Steps between C-alpha positions, in 0.01 A plus 500: 500500500476824699774661299232586243299694753599864552452719802571833343372766264443445130780750429741312726426170318575666162820655639605166652451318165697775316780481753500120480546515123789747531669285765465184292639681197797622698564153648498352149744761376745451789806282449564254782826674590347849521543668831184623670494790743386402852136534574394819683451404864152467640629557852694792640520665838436867563624577849318253727226420247536206268325584165364221277402617155193342324494642151362400160307194396499215754550138395551159675847399612810707427495740207867457416596679182145639468579732791670728243165541324284612789396160625543376860452149635315421820807301612715808433282687750533218753876493462515877555287462816740234626782754458298763678404289798861363526648851495570582865539871418147515359266559791194512272401417145328710240344354184533759221227413246474612142332207330177462300465132600577171341448127496259331746738201525726561794322805641345330798824343607679833472227668700534241777881536508468876539262448789746271672786748458276785623460298824879501546581858416279809488389553139315769303428583138566809289291470190529695179301224335381184674237365259345156491759229579734759643228626733416138593852446628569843647182496712673231709762748616273726720503876481481636143595853398437620147570822302245760388488329160576149620284227349375218726240222476394337176374200701401248229629236262489455123586239242569585141405230255644503148347273238698431182285247311420725206858608468618140497230414234635782279847358536380157397545346846227271622505445875286226666463506875406157649407474865394253762281688743253757363662793686859421419693795349189673377648848496781435241619713212419241231119496537229768523419574865176331597250621757601197717861605481416858592296378802785277611754784485262740672464267798874513549510874461220545758679267743825691462319828549342374817843387631644844417221700665497270803875548544461884478210490751720316751807720446300826517290381805172537321219279372489318167197712399707819539801351318270385221260795453701796623866411430455236234330425168815610313473863610820708530544786747738792479650666801254601769224296331692192607496624861124557484444152364718347777759364252780719639566675827653833407616730226853615556860509390 
């Protein structure tokens, strides 16, 4: 169910949908015996620092072929972290973030995994963009450095509801939704969205927002009120503004 809830900007959701369509079209066009180039690695070592790249839209599980289209899975990040923590030559780990966010499903698990790894090896973040879901998980790593124009924050959740009842009527398709339980599947694409359905979805959005802001408050050693009113409410911060808000620790290279 949470795959329909998005922790990211509106632009990132549109980009994700566009990349998903491209990837699905490419998959459909591929013959089963076509050779596919290996995926670009998410983990590499630079001297004694293991670098884990978190880029593009974030989705549950492994992204697989979708990695070629700017999509990364939370399990891909976990696998890269396992490489980093297992690499004896890597004395510390850096998360390199350039992501506008992604799916709510899987984000809390990835956050908790990063926190465990950060307890095994020193970890820090270099953020060119750590927005929404990407900020949620990267805040678990500890010290965050951003660029002069780095974007951080966007603490909030959204759900986009698309209703197709009129389009189906025009195509001569009559859909009847039958339910047992008055709240069952209210927010579907076959019926106009009722006020009850909106209220039901808003409760989930509010609960997810509270979980997000609470997680940030704990990771940044502040109160929920600060995480909510100063850092949160969907606001984004560039460069030094993120330092002033307490979202990041420094601006640097």
